[in-house]
LONUTI-122795 format. One record per residue: x, y, z of N, C-alpha, C, O in turn. Coordinates in pm, 1 decimal, always signed. Atoms other than C-alpha are relative to their C-alpha. Example, Ala and Ser with C-alpha at 12.3 -4.5 7.8 and 13.67 -1.06 7.14 Angstrom:
2
     n.east    n.north       n.up    ca.east   ca.north      ca.up     c.east    c.north       c.up     o.east    o.north       o.up
      +89.0     -119.0       +0.0    +1230.0     -450.0     +780.0      +90.0     +120.0       +0.0     +193.6     +118.1      +66.5
      -82.0     -119.0       -6.0    +1367.0     -106.0     +714.0      -77.0     +109.0      +73.0      -26.1     +219.8      +89.9
% end
This chain:
85
     n.east    n.north       n.up    ca.east   ca.north      ca.up     c.east    c.north       c.up     o.east    o.north       o.up
      +84.2     -118.1       +0.0       +0.0       +0.0       +0.0      +88.2     +123.7       +0.0     +193.7     +125.9      +63.5
      -77.4     -123.5       +8.3     +123.1     +347.3      -78.0      -75.4     +112.4      +70.1     -193.2     +136.2      +43.8
      +53.0     -113.8      -74.1      +65.6     +642.4     +156.5      +97.9     +116.4      -17.3     +176.9     +143.6      +73.1
     -101.4      -99.9      +31.4     +261.2     +927.4       -5.8       +0.5     +123.0      +90.3     +101.0     +193.9      +96.2
       +7.4     -120.3      -82.5     +143.9    +1197.8     +237.8      -10.4      -29.3     +149.3      -24.1      +63.5     +228.9
      +12.2      +38.7     -140.1     +127.4    +1004.3     +566.3     +123.5      +42.9      +78.6     +235.4       +3.3      +45.9
     -110.8      -47.1      -83.3     +340.9    +1176.3     +832.8       -1.0      -64.1     +138.4     +104.8      -88.4     +196.5
      +10.9      +61.7     -132.3     +209.8    +1023.0    +1156.3     -102.4     -112.3       -6.4     -209.8      -97.9      -65.0
      +86.9     +116.8       -1.1      +56.0     +682.5    +1212.1      -27.9      -36.3     +145.1      +64.5      -59.8     +223.0
      +42.2      +26.3     -137.4     -140.5     +615.5    +1530.1      -96.7     -117.2       -1.7     -195.2     -115.6      -75.5
      +81.6     +119.9       -0.1     -291.4     +276.6    +1609.3      -24.2      -42.7     +143.7      +70.1      -56.4     +221.6
      +33.2      +40.4     -136.7     -475.7     +172.2    +1925.0     -100.2     -114.5       -1.9     -192.3     -118.2      -83.5
      +93.3     +110.6      -21.5     -648.4     -145.9    +2036.6      -24.4      -84.3     -124.6     -137.9     -120.6     -155.6
       +7.3      +84.2     +118.2     -572.3     -344.4    +1723.5     +108.6     -105.8      +11.1     +220.8      -75.8      +51.7
      -97.2     +108.3       -5.4     -398.8     -680.3    +1704.7      +83.9       +2.2     -127.4      +28.6       +1.1     -237.4
      -89.7       -1.2     +115.0      -95.0     -673.8    +1474.9     +104.6     -109.0      +15.8     +130.4     -157.0     +126.1
     -109.5      +95.8       -2.8     +179.4     -917.1    +1380.2     +101.6      +40.7     -106.1      +89.8     +147.6     -166.0
     -109.2      -37.9      +90.0     +489.9     -923.5    +1160.9      -42.7      +15.4     -145.4      +34.8      +65.6     -226.8
      +48.3      -13.2     +137.8     +277.4     -936.8     +843.1      -93.7     +119.5      -18.7     -138.6     +144.6     -130.6
      +99.7     -106.3       +5.8      +54.1     -638.4     +923.2      +38.1     +116.7      -90.2      -49.0     +175.4     -154.5
      -40.7     -119.3      +73.6     +260.4     -367.9     +753.4      +90.1      -30.9     -118.9     +160.4      +57.6     -167.9
      -82.9      +39.0     +113.4     +432.3     -561.6     +474.4      -41.2      +79.3     -124.0     -159.8      +95.2     -152.8
      +17.8      -74.4     +125.4     +473.0     -359.1     +153.2      -65.3     +136.4      +18.1     -121.6     +190.3      -77.2
      +46.8     -137.0      -19.4     +367.1      -28.7     +310.6     +107.7      +94.2      -50.4     +226.1      +74.7      -22.8
      -92.0     -100.9      +52.0     +526.5     +267.0     +135.5      -49.2     +136.1      +48.0     -147.7     +189.0       -3.4
      +37.3     -130.2      -56.4     +508.9     +589.2     +338.3     +126.6      +84.3      +10.8     +183.7      +96.0     +119.2
     -128.9      -69.4       +2.4     +808.8     +801.3     +236.6      +10.7     +119.3      +94.6     +121.2     +152.2     +137.7
       -5.2     -118.8      -86.0     +714.6    +1104.9     +450.7      -26.1      -31.3     +147.4      -32.4      +60.1     +229.5
      +31.0      +38.8     -136.9     +642.3     +907.7     +769.0     +106.4      +50.7      +97.1     +226.0      +30.9      +76.1
      -89.7      -55.5     -101.2     +792.3    +1080.0    +1074.5      -18.6      -64.0     +136.4      +75.8      -70.7     +215.1
      +28.4      +49.9     -134.2     +624.0     +918.9    +1374.0     -102.1     -112.8       -4.3     -199.5     -107.9      -79.4
      +92.6     +110.2      -17.1     +453.7     +593.6    +1469.4      -34.9       -7.2     +148.1      +54.1      -14.7     +232.8
      +46.4      +17.5     -138.7     +244.0     +571.1    +1787.2      -87.1     -124.4       +3.1     -190.9     -130.6      -62.8
      +73.8     +125.8       -6.1     +126.3     +222.1    +1873.4      -40.1      -31.5     +142.7      +42.3      -28.5     +234.1
      +52.3      +51.1     -126.3      -92.1     +109.8    +2160.2     -101.6     -108.2      -33.8     -219.7      -94.7       -1.8
      +95.8     +100.4      +41.3     -244.3     -205.7    +2020.8      -24.2     -108.6     +102.7      -74.3     -215.4      +67.4
       +8.9     +107.4      -98.4     -243.5     -398.1    +2348.3     -127.9       +2.6      +81.4     -144.1      -81.4     +169.8
     +125.7       -2.2      -72.1     -587.5     -302.1    +2476.7      +19.3      +16.7     +149.4      -48.2      -49.4     +228.3
      -36.2      -17.2     -140.4     -441.1     -181.0    +2806.4     -111.3      +59.7      +85.2     -114.1      +40.6     +206.7
     +102.2      -68.5      -78.7     -744.8      +18.2    +2907.5      -97.8      -98.3      +61.8     -115.1     -209.4      +11.8
      +90.7      +88.5      -72.7     -996.1     -128.3    +3148.5     -129.0      -27.0      -77.0     -197.8     -125.0      -48.3
     +126.4      +15.4      +72.1    -1285.4      -86.7    +2903.1      +11.2      -91.4     -121.1      -90.3     -129.9     -179.0
      -12.8      +86.4     +117.2    -1137.7     -300.2    +2625.4     +132.1      -75.4       +3.0     +238.1      -15.4      +21.1
     -118.4      +82.6      +18.7     -893.3     -586.9    +2592.3       -6.0      -53.6     -143.1      -53.5     -164.6     -166.8
      +22.8      +29.7     +141.4     -874.0     -591.1    +2214.1     +101.7      -94.4      -60.8      +73.7     -154.3     -164.7
      -98.7      +84.9      +64.0     -557.6     -786.1    +2149.0      +93.1      -63.3     +101.2      +86.3      -36.7     +221.2
      -97.4      +67.7      -84.5     -280.2    -1001.4    +2282.7     +139.9      +57.0      -20.6     +238.2       -3.9      +21.7
     -129.0      -63.0      +31.1       -1.3     -766.0    +2167.0      +90.3       +7.4     +122.5     +206.2      -33.5     +115.2
      -80.7      -18.4     -120.0     +120.6     -690.1    +2519.7      +57.3     -128.9      +54.1     +168.0     -130.0     +107.8
      -48.7     +129.3      -48.9     +153.2    -1056.1    +2609.2      +99.0      -62.2      -97.2     +200.0     -118.6      -55.2
      -86.6      +63.3     +100.1     +311.0    -1171.8    +2283.4     +126.0      +80.7      -27.7     +232.1      +23.1      -51.9
     -111.7      -85.8      +39.8     +538.4     -872.8    +2219.1      +29.5      +99.4     +111.1       +5.9     +219.2      +95.3
      -17.5      -84.4     -117.6     +636.4     -737.4    +2558.8     +127.9      +82.7       -2.3     +139.9     +177.0      +75.9
     -125.2      -75.9       +2.7     +984.4     -609.9    +2468.0      +21.4      +65.3     -136.0      -36.6      +23.3     -236.2
      -30.3      -68.1     +125.8    +1120.4     -373.1    +2203.9      +62.3      -95.0     -101.8      +40.1      -81.0     -222.1
      -64.3      +95.2      +91.0    +1324.8     -659.7    +2059.4     -104.1      -81.6      -77.2      -80.8     -120.0     -191.9
     +106.8      +74.0      +67.7    +1001.0     -841.1    +1976.7      -89.8      +91.0      -81.5     -141.8      +49.6     -185.1
      +88.3      -94.3      +71.5     +803.5     -531.9    +1868.9      +65.0      +52.8     -126.7       -2.4      +75.6     -227.2
      -71.3      -64.5     +110.3    +1070.8     -395.4    +1636.9      -21.7      -68.5     -135.3      -45.3       +1.3     -233.9
      +22.1      +62.5     +130.6    +1033.9     -661.9    +1361.6     -138.9      +26.7      -57.8     -156.5      +25.6     -179.6
     +135.9      -24.8      +48.0     +661.7     -586.9    +1341.4       -9.4     +135.0      -70.3      -78.1     +147.5     -171.7
       +7.0     -131.9      +62.5     +713.5     -219.5    +1261.6     +109.8      +22.3     -103.4     +112.3     +127.2     -167.8
     -109.3      -16.1      +95.3    +1022.8     -276.1    +1045.6      -48.4      +33.8     -141.2      +11.4     +120.8     -204.5
      +46.8      -39.9     +133.3     +822.4     -266.6     +718.1      -41.8     +146.3       -7.6      -21.5     +210.5     -110.6
      +34.8     -142.4       -1.0     +687.7      +76.2     +818.5     +126.3      +85.3       -2.8     +132.7     +185.2      -74.5
     -125.1      -75.5       -3.5    +1039.1     +197.6     +896.8      +71.2       -7.4     -134.9     +127.4      +91.8     -181.2
      -65.1      +17.3     +130.2    +1173.1      +57.1     +569.8      -69.1      +78.7     -110.0       -5.6     +115.5     -208.9
      +74.9      -73.2     +101.6     +899.1     +235.5     +373.9      +13.8     +150.3      +10.3      -41.1     +223.3      -72.3
      -18.8     -144.0      -19.5    +1005.4     +578.1     +505.1     +135.4      +42.7      -55.9     +230.6      -35.2      -59.3
     -124.3      -54.3      +55.0    +1271.3     +799.3     +350.9      +85.9      +69.3     +104.5     +189.0     +127.4      +70.4
      -72.3      -69.4     -106.9    +1389.9     +933.2     +687.1      -13.4      -80.7     +127.9      -81.3     -183.3     +131.0
      +14.9      +64.5     -129.8    +1427.4     +835.3    +1050.9     -142.2      +19.4      +50.7     -203.0     +124.3      +29.5
     +136.3       -2.4      -50.7    +1097.1     +755.7    +1219.0       +2.7      -16.8     +151.3      +66.6     -108.0     +203.8
      +13.3      +10.1     -145.1    +1016.0     +818.1    +1584.9     -106.8     -104.8      +30.5     -215.4     -102.4      -27.4
      +93.3     +106.0      -36.2     +847.4     +515.7    +1742.5      -34.8      +13.6     +146.8      +53.9      +24.6     +231.4
      +47.2      -18.0     -136.6     +635.9     +546.4    +2056.7     -100.8     -110.0      +32.0     -201.2     -125.4      -37.6
      +90.6     +106.5      -42.8     +472.0     +253.6    +2237.3      -80.4      +41.1     +122.4     -140.1      -44.5     +187.7
      +72.0      -48.3     -116.4     +316.5     +470.2    +2508.5     -149.3      -21.8      -17.7     -203.4       +7.1     -124.5
     +145.3      +15.5      +11.2      -46.2     +382.2    +2582.8      -67.0     +132.4      -34.2      -37.5     +235.8      +25.8
      +67.3     -121.8      +45.5     -270.3     +631.9    +2406.7     -118.1      +35.7      +87.0     -165.6     +149.2      +83.2
     +116.3      -27.4      -84.4     -552.3     +601.6    +2655.3     -128.5      -11.7      -78.7     -128.0      -42.1     -198.0
     +132.3      +10.5      +60.6     -919.7     +603.2    +2582.8      -29.3     +123.0      -84.6       +1.4     +235.6      -45.4
      +38.2     -109.4      +86.5    -1046.8     +812.8    +2295.2     -140.6      +44.9      +33.5     -235.5      -32.6      +21.2
     +131.3      -57.2      -30.1    -1332.7    +1038.3    +2400.6      -37.0      +99.7     -108.2      +46.6     +179.1     -151.3
      +47.3      -97.6     +101.9    -1540.3    +1231.9    +2146.9      -28.4     +132.7      +62.7      -68.6     +226.3       -6.4
% end
């Protein structure tokens, strides 16, 4: 998939694995914020936190996103919290 204008990618409460971002092309990507572990008390959406608890395990999953960027990408695994409208 090609995302020529994507600068920041934010994903919460979604289960991902090493095949989730294969062939992504986002040359302008600057920042990735991931909280796909369902940490909040209102939703346990995935098993990310149990399966990929360390950066060494998480890094291969986001590697395709990093490879699709033309610059260094900031990666943040901080819980995003609940989204309120």
